[in-house]
C-alpha positions, 0 to 999 in steps of 0.5 A: 172587482171586474174588468171591462175591455174594448178592442178597437180597430178602424172599421170594427170588421176585421181586427177588433172583432177577431180579437174580441172573439179570440179573447172570449174563446180563451176566457171560457177556461178562466176562473175569472170569466164571470168578472171580465166583459168585452166589446169591440168598436171602430174609430171610423163609422164605415160599417156600422151594424155590419157583421165582421168581414167574411174573411175574418169570419172564415179564419176565425171559424176555421179555428173554432171561434164564432164571430159572425154574430158580432156587429160593427159600431163606432167608438163613443165618448162614453166608452172612456168611462164604461171600459177599464181597458181600451185596446187599439190594434195599431198606433194610428187608432191608438192616436185617434183614441188618445185624441178622443179621450177626455182628461180624467177618464177611467180607461187605460189605453194600450196596443194589442201587441203590448201583450204579445210575448216577445218570442211570438212577435218577431219584432211586430208592434201592430196588428196589420190591417188585412182588409185590402189583403187576401186570406193569408193576411187574415190568417197572419192577423189571427196568428198574431191575435192568439198569443196576444189575447193569451197575454192579455188574459194572463195580465187581466187574471193577474190583476184580478187575482191580486185585487183586494176583495170587496168587503162592503156589505151589499 
């Protein structure tokens, strides 16, 4: 069994690529790293094929996470069949994803901060969009994503660890 995860925000240049980068950095120490795949996308096509926002790249790099190679893309209908889990950064993008998802698709939709430990969230339920803010807004976004990604990784590891191994002949 494997797990595929798509991180989604509006333009795919701030929150979702940072979440993907943080998650991938944390994944490197996981026994399941070869069984988990990721991508990120946006509900809007404002920045297709652009790198993440320079401020997101800077904050990630300051913390040892390289997201500069990522490129923005818009969420596609096929994503609802290609990914097991689609993680929205806020309720607005979750609503858009729910509207795009066809009945019977395999993806489970969740909010990123559903995985944030209660003691880390201070009541926050969404990752705020830092795009119109300053560097402190990008740092705050990053500080929310680190524990939320750790919670997500733990949940995925538990799911994969409790899965019955595939015994079919290959």
